[in-house]
All heavy atoms as an XYZ file, in Angstrom:
673
protein
N      74.713    -17.024      0.143
C      73.903    -16.374     -0.881
C      74.684    -15.221     -1.503
O      75.419    -14.524     -0.812
C      72.620    -15.820     -0.265
C      71.584    -16.828      0.208
C      70.475    -16.124      0.963
C      71.031    -17.604     -0.932
N      74.491    -14.991     -2.799
C      75.162    -13.855     -3.437
C      74.588    -12.530     -2.932
O      73.446    -12.462     -2.499
C      74.872    -14.048     -4.922
C      73.719    -14.979     -4.989
C      73.704    -15.769     -3.717
N      75.398    -11.490     -2.996
C      74.930    -10.188     -2.530
C      74.146     -9.457     -3.620
O      74.134     -9.856     -4.784
C      76.097     -9.343     -2.024
C      77.075     -8.939     -3.111
O      76.989     -9.486     -4.229
O      77.918     -8.080     -2.849
N      73.503     -8.384     -3.218
C      72.663     -7.578     -4.107
C      73.413     -7.161     -5.365
O      72.926     -7.313     -6.480
C      72.173     -6.342     -3.345
C      71.324     -5.415     -4.167
C      69.951     -5.553     -4.191
C      71.900     -4.405     -4.916
C      69.160     -4.699     -4.947
C      71.124     -3.541     -5.677
C      69.746     -3.697     -5.696
N      74.629     -6.623     -5.206
C      75.406     -6.101     -6.331
C      75.711     -7.191     -7.352
O      75.560     -6.987     -8.559
C      76.695     -5.453     -5.831
N      76.122     -8.354     -6.883
C      76.448     -9.461     -7.789
C      75.228     -9.901     -8.585
O      75.303    -10.112     -9.798
C      76.991    -10.653     -7.004
O      78.154    -10.312     -6.320
N      74.113    -10.047     -7.891
C      72.890    -10.484     -8.561
C      72.428     -9.436     -9.567
O      72.066     -9.769    -10.697
C      71.783    -10.790     -7.532
C      70.460    -11.075     -8.219
C      72.197    -11.964     -6.660
N      72.464     -8.168     -9.199
C      72.027     -7.115    -10.106
C      72.889     -7.091    -11.366
O      72.366     -6.982    -12.475
C      72.056     -5.738     -9.410
C      71.553     -4.562    -10.236
C      70.122     -4.780    -10.738
C      71.640     -3.274     -9.417
N      74.184     -7.232    -11.231
C      75.067     -7.248    -12.405
C      74.744     -8.411    -13.345
O      74.705     -8.244    -14.553
C      76.534     -7.282    -11.977
C      77.053     -5.911    -11.619
C      78.565     -5.909    -11.407
N      78.778     -5.509    -10.017
C      79.227     -6.286     -9.043
N      79.581     -7.520     -9.271
N      79.348     -5.822     -7.829
N      74.474     -9.577    -12.784
C      74.131    -10.742    -13.615
C      72.798    -10.510    -14.326
O      72.678    -10.767    -15.524
C      74.087    -12.038    -12.775
C      73.491    -13.186    -13.575
C      75.483    -12.395    -12.295
N      71.810    -10.030    -13.606
C      70.499     -9.767    -14.222
C      70.642     -8.749    -15.346
O      70.094     -8.924    -16.443
C      69.472     -9.297    -13.169
C      68.201     -8.781    -13.828
C      69.154    -10.426    -12.206
N      71.411     -7.693    -15.127
C      71.589     -6.666    -16.154
C      72.335     -7.186    -17.377
O      72.173     -6.652    -18.469
C      72.308     -5.448    -15.574
C      71.493     -4.635    -14.582
C      72.345     -3.517    -13.985
C      70.237     -4.074    -15.227
N      73.119     -8.227    -17.217
C      73.820     -8.799    -18.370
C      72.862     -9.538    -19.304
O      73.186     -9.797    -20.453
C      74.944     -9.738    -17.918
O      74.418    -10.957    -17.419
N      71.671     -9.863    -18.813
C      70.693    -10.622    -19.593
C      69.411     -9.861    -19.907
O      68.585    -10.341    -20.653
C      70.312    -11.899    -18.834
C      71.461    -12.842    -18.598
C      71.983    -13.470    -19.886
O      71.197    -13.645    -20.841
O      73.185    -13.768    -19.934
N      69.231     -8.692    -19.321
C      67.944     -7.995    -19.410
C      68.143     -6.563    -19.888
O      69.016     -5.849    -19.395
C      67.300     -7.984    -18.010
C      65.907     -7.412    -17.857
C      64.893     -8.321    -18.535
C      65.558     -7.280    -16.376
N      67.346     -6.144    -20.846
C      67.331     -4.754    -21.305
C      66.337     -3.993    -20.438
O      65.141     -4.271    -20.471
C      66.915     -4.689    -22.773
C      66.898     -3.307    -23.351
C      68.286     -2.725    -23.506
O      69.217     -3.427    -23.867
N      68.430     -1.452    -23.226
N      66.812     -3.065    -19.617
C      65.966     -2.367    -18.653
C      65.558     -0.995    -19.196
O      66.396     -0.221    -19.629
C      66.712     -2.206    -17.301
C      65.883     -1.411    -16.319
C      67.066     -3.571    -16.742
N      64.263     -0.712    -19.149
C      63.737      0.583    -19.577
C      63.748      1.592    -18.432
O      64.034      2.761    -18.627
C      62.299      0.434    -20.074
C      62.170     -0.400    -21.316
C      60.721     -0.627    -21.699
O      59.809     -0.017    -21.093
O      60.490     -1.432    -22.601
N      63.386      1.122    -17.242
C      63.354      1.993    -16.066
C      63.451      1.137    -14.821
O      63.286     -0.079    -14.872
C      62.108      2.866    -16.032
C      60.817      2.129    -15.886
C      59.605      3.065    -16.020
N      58.378      2.324    -16.088
C      57.603      2.043    -15.044
N      57.920      2.474    -13.845
N      56.494      1.344    -15.189
N      63.716      1.792    -13.706
C      63.771      1.080    -12.435
C      63.024      1.872    -11.377
O      62.883      3.091    -11.484
C      65.209      0.790    -12.003
C      66.029      2.002    -11.715
N      66.469      2.869    -12.704
C      66.500      2.504    -10.557
C      67.169      3.841    -12.149
N      67.201      3.651    -10.849
N      62.527      1.152    -10.380
C      61.713      1.752     -9.326
C      62.350      1.417     -7.976
O      62.750      0.275     -7.738
C      60.260      1.219     -9.369
C      59.406      1.908     -8.317
C      59.662      1.390    -10.767
N      62.429      2.433     -7.137
C      63.002      2.289     -5.796
C      62.028      2.864     -4.767
O      61.237      3.746     -5.082
C      64.328      3.043     -5.688
C      65.418      2.668     -6.686
C      66.570      3.660     -6.596
C      65.886      1.260     -6.450
N      62.139      2.390     -3.540
C      61.339      2.949     -2.442
C      61.974      4.267     -1.988
O      63.192      4.349     -1.817
C      61.275      1.966     -1.279
N      61.154      5.273     -1.797
C      61.638      6.585     -1.337
C      62.452      6.489     -0.055
O      63.417      7.226      0.141
C      60.452      7.532     -1.118
C      59.724      7.900     -2.378
C      58.395      8.592     -2.127
O      57.861      8.511     -1.000
O      57.887      9.203     -3.074
N      62.075      5.563      0.805
C      62.759      5.394      2.086
C      64.234      5.023      1.905
O      65.047      5.245      2.795
C      62.040      4.326      2.925
C      60.674      4.753      3.409
C      59.536      4.561      2.393
O      59.796      4.260      1.202
O      58.386      4.721      2.800
N      64.574      4.493      0.761
C      65.953      4.117      0.472
C      66.874      5.340      0.531
O      68.035      5.235      0.909
C      66.036      3.458     -0.904
C      67.348      2.803     -1.227
S      67.306      2.104     -2.890
C      67.868      0.453     -2.553
N      66.339      6.510      0.185
C      67.138      7.740      0.204
C      67.541      8.135      1.617
O      68.580      8.762      1.814
C      66.354      8.887     -0.441
C      66.046      8.640     -1.903
C      65.132      9.709     -2.454
O      65.606     10.748     -2.878
N      63.837      9.457     -2.422
N      66.735      7.778      2.602
C      67.028      8.117      3.997
C      67.962      7.098      4.641
O      68.844      7.455      5.411
C      65.729      8.196      4.800
C      64.821      9.317      4.359
C      63.501      9.267      5.086
C      62.558     10.284      4.470
N      61.177     10.025      4.792
N      67.754      5.821      4.328
C      68.531      4.739      4.931
C      69.893      4.580      4.239
O      70.885      4.256      4.881
C      67.730      3.416      4.871
C      68.547      2.257      5.396
C      66.433      3.554      5.649
N      69.937      4.810      2.933
C      71.132      4.674      2.089
C      71.843      3.327      2.323
O      72.981      3.276      2.774
C      72.110      5.861      2.258
C      73.199      5.810      1.188
C      71.385      7.194      2.218
N      71.179      2.231      1.983
C      71.809      0.920      2.122
C      72.908      0.742      1.067
O      72.936      1.464      0.061
C      70.651     -0.051      1.876
C      69.721      0.703      0.989
C      69.828      2.140      1.431
N      73.820     -0.204      1.273
C      74.876     -0.458      0.285
C      74.328     -0.708     -1.124
O      74.987     -0.379     -2.112
C      75.589     -1.696      0.829
C      75.330     -1.669      2.298
C      73.964     -1.067      2.450
N      73.124     -1.247     -1.211
C      72.525     -1.492     -2.523
C      72.384     -0.198     -3.325
O      72.548     -0.193     -4.547
C      71.157     -2.154     -2.363
N      72.110      0.909     -2.654
C      71.944      2.177     -3.356
C      73.252      2.622     -4.001
O      73.247      3.185     -5.093
C      71.408      3.263     -2.418
C      71.055      4.603     -3.071
C      70.061      4.419     -4.215
C      70.509      5.567     -2.042
N      74.367      2.349     -3.369
C      75.672      2.676     -3.948
C      75.853      1.924     -5.263
O      76.280      2.496     -6.265
C      76.811      2.338     -2.954
C      78.170      2.527     -3.593
C      76.669      3.165     -1.689
N      75.501      0.652     -5.283
C      75.628     -0.147     -6.512
C      74.645      0.326     -7.575
O      74.980      0.389     -8.754
C      75.412     -1.632     -6.216
C      75.684     -2.527     -7.385
C      77.125     -2.498     -7.866
O      78.033     -2.107     -7.103
O      77.354     -2.869     -9.038
N      73.448      0.671     -7.174
C      72.453      1.179     -8.125
C      72.968      2.460     -8.766
O      72.851      2.651     -9.976
C      71.093      1.389     -7.424
C      70.499      0.032     -7.045
C      70.139      2.189     -8.293
C      69.322      0.107     -6.085
N      73.545      3.345     -7.984
C      74.119      4.581     -8.529
C      75.244      4.271     -9.517
O      75.367      4.903    -10.548
C      74.641      5.477     -7.402
C      73.561      6.149     -6.603
C      72.717      7.106     -7.437
O      73.240      7.740     -8.380
O      71.521      7.218     -7.140
N      76.063      3.289     -9.186
C      77.182      2.909    -10.043
C      76.692      2.373    -11.390
O      77.320      2.584    -12.417
C      78.026      1.850     -9.335
C      79.300      1.492    -10.052
C      80.153      0.502     -9.279
N      80.524      1.054     -7.984
C      80.448      0.398     -6.817
N      80.033     -0.850     -6.791
N      80.789      0.968     -5.690
N      75.549      1.697    -11.376
C      75.018      1.062    -12.589
C      73.878      1.845    -13.234
O      73.238      1.347    -14.147
C      74.528     -0.347    -12.245
C      75.597     -1.330    -11.803
C      74.955     -2.590    -11.245
C      76.535     -1.660    -12.946
N      73.631      3.072    -12.788
C      72.433      3.787    -13.237
C      72.357      3.977    -14.745
O      71.277      4.058    -15.299
C      72.258      5.104    -12.497
C      73.258      6.168    -12.822
C      72.955      7.398    -11.984
C      74.006      8.454    -12.201
N      73.775      9.610    -11.365
N      73.477      3.998    -15.440
C      73.453      4.113    -16.898
C      72.813      2.911    -17.581
O      72.352      3.006    -18.709
N      72.754      1.783    -16.895
C      72.164      0.567    -17.443
C      70.745      0.332    -16.941
O      70.116     -0.649    -17.301
C      73.026     -0.649    -17.059
C      74.404     -0.601    -17.635
C      75.194     -1.806    -17.208
C      76.598     -1.725    -17.791
N      77.367     -2.940    -17.507
N      70.260      1.238    -16.088
C      68.976      1.024    -15.423
C      67.842      1.895    -15.950
O      66.737      1.842    -15.438
C      69.128      1.252    -13.913
C      70.023      0.256    -13.190
C      70.279      0.722    -11.756
C      69.403     -1.121    -13.201
N      68.108      2.724    -16.936
C      67.060      3.581    -17.473
C      66.603      4.629    -16.478
O      67.282      4.924    -15.491
N      65.448      5.174    -16.740
C      64.890      6.231    -15.902
C      64.557      5.702    -14.505
O      64.136      4.562    -14.349
C      63.611      6.758    -16.567
C      62.962      7.878    -15.829
C      61.668      8.290    -16.508
C      60.945      9.271    -15.605
N      59.565      9.458    -15.984
N      64.734      6.544    -13.504
C      64.450      6.172    -12.116
C      63.094      6.710    -11.685
O      62.727      7.836    -11.987
C      65.518      6.726    -11.195
C      65.265      6.398     -9.729
C      66.406      6.798     -8.864
N      67.568      5.979     -9.210
C      68.800      6.228     -8.780
N      69.036      7.256     -8.003
N      69.792      5.442     -9.139
N      62.364      5.898    -10.942
C      61.084      6.302    -10.371
C      61.113      5.975     -8.880
O      61.597      4.919     -8.479
C      59.952      5.533    -11.057
C      58.580      5.906    -10.602
C      57.500      5.142    -11.346
O      57.747      4.643    -12.447
O      56.392      5.044    -10.794
N      60.609      6.887     -8.066
C      60.546      6.687     -6.611
C      59.091      6.479     -6.206
O      58.214      7.226     -6.642
C      61.098      7.902     -5.874
C      62.548      8.144     -6.082
C      63.108      9.043     -6.939
C      63.637      7.509     -5.418
N      64.479      8.996     -6.864
C      64.831      8.065     -5.924
C      63.730      6.521     -4.448
C      66.092      7.664     -5.492
C      64.985      6.121     -4.017
C      66.146      6.693     -4.532
N      58.846      5.490     -5.367
C      57.531      5.251     -4.790
C      57.700      5.077     -3.287
O      58.776      4.714     -2.820
C      56.914      3.954     -5.342
C      56.595      3.873     -6.831
C      56.070      2.482     -7.174
C      55.585      4.920     -7.225
N      56.629      5.288     -2.554
C      56.694      4.967     -1.125
C      56.883      3.455     -0.990
O      56.588      2.694     -1.917
C      55.411      5.391     -0.417
O      54.347      4.528     -0.791
N      57.363      3.022      0.165
C      57.562      1.589      0.386
C      56.246      0.827      0.220
O      56.223     -0.272     -0.362
C      58.150      1.354      1.784
C      58.443     -0.072      2.073
N      59.383     -0.789      1.372
C      57.926     -0.919      2.995
C      59.428     -2.025      1.851
N      58.558     -2.120      2.835
N      55.162      1.417      0.685
C      53.846      0.774      0.540
C      53.455      0.647     -0.931
O      52.957     -0.393     -1.359
C      52.773      1.534      1.321
C      52.913      1.406      2.822
C      52.889     -0.035      3.307
O      52.036     -0.828      2.846
O      53.736     -0.379      4.151
N      53.686      1.697     -1.712
C      53.379      1.641     -3.152
C      54.288      0.626     -3.853
O      53.856     -0.069     -4.777
C      53.563      3.015     -3.793
C      52.546      4.041     -3.355
C      52.892      5.440     -3.818
O      54.069      5.864     -3.669
O      51.976      6.118     -4.341
N      55.539      0.548     -3.414
C      56.481     -0.412     -3.985
C      55.982     -1.846     -3.751
O      56.040     -2.683     -4.655
C      57.867     -0.221     -3.355
C      58.947     -1.023     -4.027
C      59.697     -0.482     -5.054
C      59.212     -2.324     -3.638
C      60.691     -1.215     -5.678
C      60.199     -3.074     -4.250
C      60.939     -2.515     -5.283
N      55.471     -2.119     -2.547
C      54.950     -3.455     -2.255
C      53.751     -3.778     -3.142
O      53.620     -4.911     -3.611
C      54.584     -3.579     -0.776
C      55.795     -3.603      0.124
C      55.484     -4.016      1.546
C      54.580     -3.093      2.276
N      54.398     -3.419      3.703
N      52.901     -2.798     -3.390
C      51.758     -3.016     -4.281
C      52.268     -3.306     -5.697
O      51.787     -4.232     -6.360
C      50.807     -1.794     -4.266
C      49.754     -1.908     -5.368
C      50.150     -1.654     -2.903
N      53.241     -2.537     -6.163
C      53.816     -2.759     -7.493
C      54.389     -4.174     -7.607
O      54.222     -4.842     -8.624
C      54.919     -1.732     -7.764
C      55.713     -1.914     -9.057
C      54.834     -1.635    -10.276
C      56.936     -1.013     -9.051
N      55.042     -4.644     -6.564
C      55.691     -5.959     -6.617
C      54.696     -7.102     -6.803
O      55.068     -8.172     -7.286
C      56.547     -6.191     -5.369
O      55.736     -6.346     -4.233
N      53.458     -6.882     -6.481
C      52.443     -7.925     -6.674
C      52.239     -8.268     -8.146
O      51.800     -9.366     -8.463
C      51.110     -7.495     -6.065
C      51.120     -7.407     -4.572
C      49.764     -7.007     -4.031
N      49.895     -6.579     -2.651
C      49.167     -5.646     -2.088
N      48.205     -5.050     -2.771
N      49.372     -5.312     -0.836
N      52.554     -7.330     -9.030
C      52.364     -7.589    -10.463
C      53.670     -7.994    -11.161
O      53.733     -8.046    -12.386
C      51.764     -6.350    -11.145
O      52.671     -5.255    -11.056
N      54.679     -8.319    -10.394
C      55.977     -8.718    -10.963
C      55.851    -10.027    -11.731
O      55.115    -10.927    -11.342
C      57.011     -8.865     -9.855
N      56.604    -10.129    -12.811
C      56.652    -11.373    -13.595
C      57.698    -12.329    -13.042
O      57.623    -13.520    -13.245
C      56.992    -11.067    -15.059
C      56.023    -10.174    -15.755
C      54.749    -10.942    -16.026
N      53.785    -10.051    -16.619
C      53.010    -10.384    -17.608
N      53.053    -11.580    -18.124
N      52.147     -9.521    -18.079
N      58.684    -11.773    -12.367
C      59.740    -12.589    -11.763
C      60.261    -11.875    -10.526
O      60.269    -10.642    -10.475
C      60.881    -12.804    -12.747
N      60.682    -12.644     -9.543
C      61.259    -12.093     -8.326
C      62.568    -12.843     -8.077
O      62.614    -14.067     -8.162
C      60.316    -12.270     -7.113
C      60.993    -11.817     -5.833
C      59.019    -11.512     -7.342
N      63.617    -12.086     -7.783
C      64.915    -12.679     -7.486
C      65.265    -12.313     -6.051
O      65.320    -11.148     -5.705
C      66.011    -12.147     -8.445
C      67.354    -12.732     -8.086
C      65.636    -12.434     -9.888
N      65.501    -13.318     -5.238
C      65.901    -13.098     -3.836
C      67.403    -13.245     -3.722
O      67.960    -14.232     -4.192
C      65.226    -14.113     -2.921
C      63.796    -13.734     -2.640
C      63.288    -14.510     -1.495
N      63.978    -14.073     -0.275
C      63.438    -14.092      0.908
N      62.226    -14.538      1.053
N      64.101    -13.711      1.969
N      68.026    -12.284     -3.081
C      69.476    -12.336     -2.915
C      69.882    -12.658     -1.487
O      71.036    -12.945     -1.228
C      70.127    -10.992     -3.281
O      69.685    -10.005     -2.349
C      69.784    -10.575     -4.691
N      68.964    -12.573     -0.553
C      69.314    -12.759      0.843
C      69.795    -11.467      1.478
O      70.248    -11.454      2.620
N      69.708    -10.351      0.738
C      70.109     -9.041      1.269
C      69.259     -8.721      2.490
O      68.038     -8.859      2.464
C      69.916     -7.976      0.197
C      70.328     -6.595      0.601
C      71.820     -6.475      0.848
O      72.603     -6.805     -0.044
O      72.178     -6.056      1.962
N      69.892     -8.286      3.560
C      69.183     -8.020      4.821
C      69.020     -6.538      5.141
O      68.364     -6.198      6.116
C      69.926     -8.696      5.972
S      69.914    -10.486      5.833
N      69.622     -5.662      4.375
C      69.521     -4.231      4.641
C      68.116     -3.727      4.307
O      67.546     -4.122      3.294
C      70.538     -3.448      3.796
C      71.967     -3.743      4.132
C      72.342     -3.197      5.491
O      71.916     -2.124      5.886
N      73.140     -3.955      6.217
N      67.549     -2.864      5.131
C      66.208     -2.332      4.857
C      66.144     -1.600      3.512
O      67.083     -0.910      3.137
C      65.966     -1.341      6.004
C      66.967     -1.684      7.048
C      68.119     -2.324      6.359
N      65.035     -1.784      2.834
C      64.731     -1.098      1.572
C      65.717     -1.408      0.453
O      65.854     -0.635     -0.487
C      64.611      0.421      1.784
C      63.667      0.774      2.899
C      64.140      1.279      4.098
C      62.303      0.563      2.757
C      63.273      1.591      5.138
C      61.427      0.861      3.793
C      61.919      1.375      4.978
O      61.051      1.674      5.998
N      66.398     -2.522      0.505
C      67.355     -2.900     -0.543
C      66.653     -3.698     -1.634
O      66.988     -4.849     -1.922
C      68.509     -3.702      0.055
O      69.282     -2.893      0.891
N      65.664     -3.067     -2.232
C      64.888     -3.696     -3.300
C      64.880     -2.779     -4.512
O      64.918     -1.554     -4.381
C      63.443     -3.929     -2.840
C      63.369     -4.807     -1.626
O      63.780     -5.958     -1.671
N      62.866     -4.262     -0.533
N      64.812     -3.393     -5.669
C      64.717     -2.637     -6.907
C      63.743     -3.360     -7.822
O      63.751     -4.592     -7.883
C      66.103     -2.468     -7.581
C      66.006     -1.574     -8.832
C      66.732     -3.813     -7.906
C      67.372     -1.188     -9.392
N      62.890     -2.620     -8.485
C      62.008     -3.174     -9.502
C      62.572     -2.755    -10.851
O      62.792     -1.570    -11.085
C      60.587     -2.659     -9.316
N      62.832     -3.721    -11.685
C      63.342     -3.456    -13.034
C      62.194     -3.622    -14.015
O      61.521     -4.655    -14.008
C      64.478     -4.420    -13.387
C      65.662     -4.424    -12.424
C      66.634     -5.517    -12.807
C      66.348     -3.069    -12.400
N      61.982     -2.625    -14.848
C      60.910     -2.667    -15.839
C      61.572     -2.846    -17.191
O      62.416     -2.052    -17.599
C      60.069     -1.382    -15.799
C      58.952     -1.437    -16.820
C      59.507     -1.150    -14.395
N      61.147     -3.905    -17.887
C      61.764     -4.258    -19.155
C      60.678     -4.519    -20.186
O      59.630     -5.046    -19.875
C      62.623     -5.511    -18.980
O      63.192     -5.890    -20.196
N      60.989     -4.156    -21.402
C      60.074     -4.420    -22.504
C      60.739     -5.304    -23.536
O      61.676     -6.047    -23.231
N      60.302     -5.202    -24.737
C      60.848     -5.986    -25.841
C      62.119     -5.294    -26.338
O      62.159     -4.069    -26.468
C      59.807     -6.098    -26.969
C      60.343     -6.936    -28.112
C      58.523     -6.690    -26.429
N      63.146     -6.058    -26.644
C      64.435     -5.462    -27.046
C      64.593     -5.318    -28.550
O      65.620     -4.906    -29.021
C      65.597     -6.320    -26.524
O      65.483     -7.633    -27.046
C      65.604     -6.344    -25.009
N      63.576     -5.665    -29.332
C      63.718     -5.502    -30.791
C      62.795     -4.442    -31.297
O      61.925     -3.960    -30.653
C      63.486     -6.817    -31.527
C      62.162     -7.443    -31.254
C      61.046     -7.112    -32.011
C      62.015     -8.373    -30.234
C      59.818     -7.713    -31.766
C      60.791     -8.979    -29.992
C      59.701     -8.643    -30.751
């Protein structure tokens, strides 16, 4: 399976992102995914932090979900996108 960074780069090549949402717990665990998110933050719009529980609630309203097989705790990102025109 492709890793988080590879999948995120491909998604960003096709999607105009307005903002992104991360679980607050990610700041404590600092998984490798966070390093890639920091590297790409200019393409991710404004950042929003939610608790892991709030993040799970938010994910219920997702229009699409991409699984990368990433096994590190809290290595999830919600990308919020609107119309690009």
